[in-house]
C-alpha positions in Angstrom: 240.4 -47.6 139.3 238.5 -47.6 136.0 239.9 -47.2 132.5 237.6 -44.9 130.5 237.5 -44.6 126.8 235.3 -41.6 125.7 234.5 -40.8 122.1 233.6 -37.2 121.4 232.8 -35.1 118.4 235.5 -32.6 117.5 239.1 -32.2 118.5 240.2 -31.5 122.1 242.1 -28.3 122.5 245.5 -28.4 124.3 243.9 -26.5 127.3 241.2 -29.1 127.7 243.8 -31.9 127.6 245.8 -30.0 130.2 242.7 -29.7 132.5 242.0 -33.4 132.2 245.6 -34.2 132.9 245.7 -32.0 136.0 242.5 -33.6 137.4 242.9 -37.2 136.4 246.6 -37.8 135.6 247.8 -39.3 132.3 245.5 -38.8 129.3 245.8 -40.0 125.7 243.8 -38.3 123.0 243.5 -40.2 119.7 242.2 -38.2 116.8 240.2 -40.4 114.4 239.1 -39.9 110.9 236.7 -37.0 110.3 235.6 -35.1 113.3 236.1 -37.4 116.3 238.5 -37.9 119.2 238.9 -40.8 121.6 240.0 -39.8 125.1 241.6 -42.5 127.2 242.0 -41.8 130.9 241.9 -43.7 134.3 239.4 -42.5 136.9 239.1 -43.4 140.6 235.3 -43.9 140.8 231.9 -43.2 139.2 232.0 -39.6 140.6 235.3 -38.9 138.8 233.9 -40.5 135.6 230.9 -38.1 135.8 233.3 -35.2 136.4 235.2 -36.1 133.2 231.9 -36.3 131.2 230.8 -33.0 132.6 234.1 -31.3 131.8 233.8 -32.6 128.2 230.1 -31.4 127.9 231.0 -28.0 129.5 233.7 -27.4 126.9 231.3 -28.0 124.0 231.9 -31.6 123.1 229.2 -34.1 122.2 229.9 -37.4 123.9 229.3 -40.1 121.3 230.3 -43.2 123.3 231.6 -44.3 126.7 233.4 -47.5 127.5 234.5 -48.1 131.1 236.4 -51.1 132.3 237.1 -51.4 136.0 239.1 -53.8 138.2 237.4 -57.0 139.1 235.9 -57.1 142.6 238.1 -58.7 145.3 
């Protein structure tokens, strides 16, 4: 599992948060100063991370930054 922190321009609508929650589980959206939002979510693999980014792009958000931190290899 990988913890993802994605910063986007604009605020997420409740419906976008609901879609993220239904696809990925728990989601936390932190609204920053100005016109930015930080989305915190855990994804299973790189394909899920790409799906999250695609969802954000498809709903009109500009991705400003991505930080992903996964489990250490065993």
